[in-house]
N, C-alpha and C positions, 0 to 999 in steps of 0.2 A: 436581150436574147438569153434565154436560160440555157444553161451548160452544165457541164460536169468537170471535175478536177479529180484525178485519181492516178494509179499506176497499175499496170498487169501485175498480178501476183506472181506470175511466170517468171518476172523479174528476179524475185527471192528465191523463186526455186532453183532457176539454173545457177545463181550463186552458190547454193548450198551443193548443188549436184555436181558443179565442176570440181570442187575438191574433194568430196565425198566419194565419188566415182573411182578415183586412183587410190584411195586409201581402203577402199571395201575389202582387200585380203586381210588388213589387220585388224578389222572388227570382229567381235564376238559374233557367233551364227544366228543369235536373235537379234543382235543390232544390225546385221548385213540385212536380213530378212526384212524390218522394219522400213529399213532405207530402200529397199527393192518396192515395198508397198507404197511408198512415197514416189518412186519412179513411176510405178504404173498409174498412180492418180495423175500425177502432173503430165505424163503423156497423153492419157484420155482427154483431159481437160484442156491441152494444146490442141488435139486434133477437133475438139467441139468448138473451141471459141474462133478457130481461124476459120471453119465453115459459118458461124454467125458473123463473123466479121465481115468474109465476104459478102454475105447477103446484107447486112445493114449497109455495105458500101453501094450495092445495087439499088436500094432504097433512097440514098442519101439525095442524090440529084433532083430526082422529081420531087420528094420532100422539101427540099429548100426552095425549088421553083415556085412550088404553089406558096409557099411559107412566105416568101419575098414580094408575090405579085400584089400590086394596089388596083391594077387597072385590069378586070376579067373580063374575057372575051363575052358577048351576047349572043344569045340564040333567038330565033323568030318563033315567035308562038302566034296560032290563030284561034280566037275565041269569039264563036259568033259571027264568024266571016271578019272580024276586025283584027287585022295584024299589028303585032307590036313586038319590042326586043326587050328581053329579061336578062339580067346578068347571071352568069354560071357560076358566082363567086359560093352559093350554097352546095351545089355540087361537088365544087372543086376543094372547099373546105371538109365536105365529108371523105373525099379521096385524102385529104391531108392527115386527117385524124386516124383513118385506118392505116396509112403508111407509119405514123408515130407510133400508133399503137403496137405494129408488128415489130418495128424496130425495138421497142421497149421489151416485147415479148422475148426477142431474141437475147436478150441480157441475161436471162434467167431459165430459158426453156430447156428440157431434157433432151438428149440425141434424136430420138423417136419423133418428137416434135419438129426439130431442126429440119430432119429429113422431110417431114411432111410439108414445111415451110420452102425448103429448097425446090420442091417438084412445084408447087404453086407460083413461086416468085420466078424462078428460073426457066420452068417448062422442062427441066431435065431433073434427073435423080443423082445424087451424090454418087451411086455407083457408076453411073454414065461418065462422069466426071474423072474418077480417080482408077476406073477399072473393077472389073469384078475380083481379083487378085487381092489387091488394097483393099477393097469395100470389105470382104472376107476378115482381112486384119483387124480391121477398125471393128466389127464386131466382136471379134476374138478378144480384142484390147477391152473393150466396153464390158464382155463378160467378165473378165478378172477385175477390172475397177469397181463393177455392181458390189462383189462378193467383199473386196479388200475397204473399200470406202465406206461400207456400211457395216462393216464388224461382222460380216457373217462365218458361220462355221467354214473352217477348211475340212474337206473330209473326202471318203473314197467310200463307196458301197461296198458292202463285204457280200460274196455268194455264201451260199449254205454250208459251202466246205471251207469257208473262212477264208478264202482267198480274195484278194482286192480285184473288184472288177475294172479293169482298165479301159473299157470301151467308154466311158465318161458320157453314155447315153441318159438322156435327160437329167443332167447335172447341171449345175451352175456356170462349169467350166464347158461344155460341151462345143460351144463354138471356138473357144480358144484352140481346143485339144485337135478339132477337124483342122484349123490351119496348121498347127504344128504337126499334124499327121502328114499332112499334105505336102509339109515342107521338107519331109524326112527328118524332122526334130524330134519326133515322137514315135516309135515302134510299139503298138500295143503287144504285137506277139513278143519283143524282147524287154516289155515293160518290166520295173522291179516289181517283186511279188510283196515286199514290204509295203503296208499300206502309207505308213508316214512319208516315205521317200517319193509313193507315186503322187500324193498330193502336195508335195514340195516341187514338184515339176516347175512351176511357176518362177522359183528361186534359182533356176539353172542361170549363169550369165548368157549362155547363147539365146535363152527362151527371152529374157528381158530385153537383150539387145534386139531380137527379131520384131518385137512389139514397139519398142521405143522408135527405132528407125523407120518403121511403117508411120508414124504419128510424124515424124520429121518429113517423111516424102509427102504426106497429104497437105502438111505446110507449103512446102515447095510448089506443089501443083495449084493450090488456090493463090498463091501471091503471084504465079506465072500467068496464072489466069486472070486476076486483075489486072495486072500490066498490061496485057495485051488488050483488055476492054477498055484501058485509059479510066479506071474506075478512082474515084477519090477514096485513098486509103487512110482514114484518120484513125489514130490510137488502136491499131490493129494490135493483136497478142504479139509478144515478144517470139521472135524465131527460134526454134529449137535447133541445136546442133547435134548430129551425129554423134552415139558413145562407140569407142573402139575397145575390142576386147582387151 
């Protein structure tokens, strides 16, 4: 039976983060921000992977049951008044291939596709599982990760007067700032006028803790869900631990 041998990249990330987090205050500012970039990417990767791992666990038993079957049930067919029995193996093998292909897709698919597959496989959305508030945090985390992981420009829009626009409307960080505003971590009316300071919002300790611990909570919810449902949890992503100020 074919298989895989590997290790979750989160294992290495955790080892690096545990030491670097406590030493962040001694870092140069550019070093600290680079480390925070890594934290955002790791937190987002953990959240995406834990949901994908849960979905793969849901698919594991039906896939395995079909794969190991050698004596398939037969179904009755009537052709020109003559009754006969035919094996359901072709149909079952088709289902097996669909399940295997979906499992393979979950190894590499982005979050929007994971959400779509979640609705198809589970009959419920990620938002329904984790709740609206935590799901909004996930979308905010994704918006920050997309900018940092792809090396996009960190910027704010300037108004005609030259003042930085603190609304972040139609901005890559719009979902993230929306969450921070609702949580009280960002007040647009009291936002700094300096553009550099404004787009550096994501490099505040309280902001990274907000999104990091959201990923930790998503992991906890899906692990508990898998445990309740008695799923086979094989090679799940390493569990992240919360960071403290």
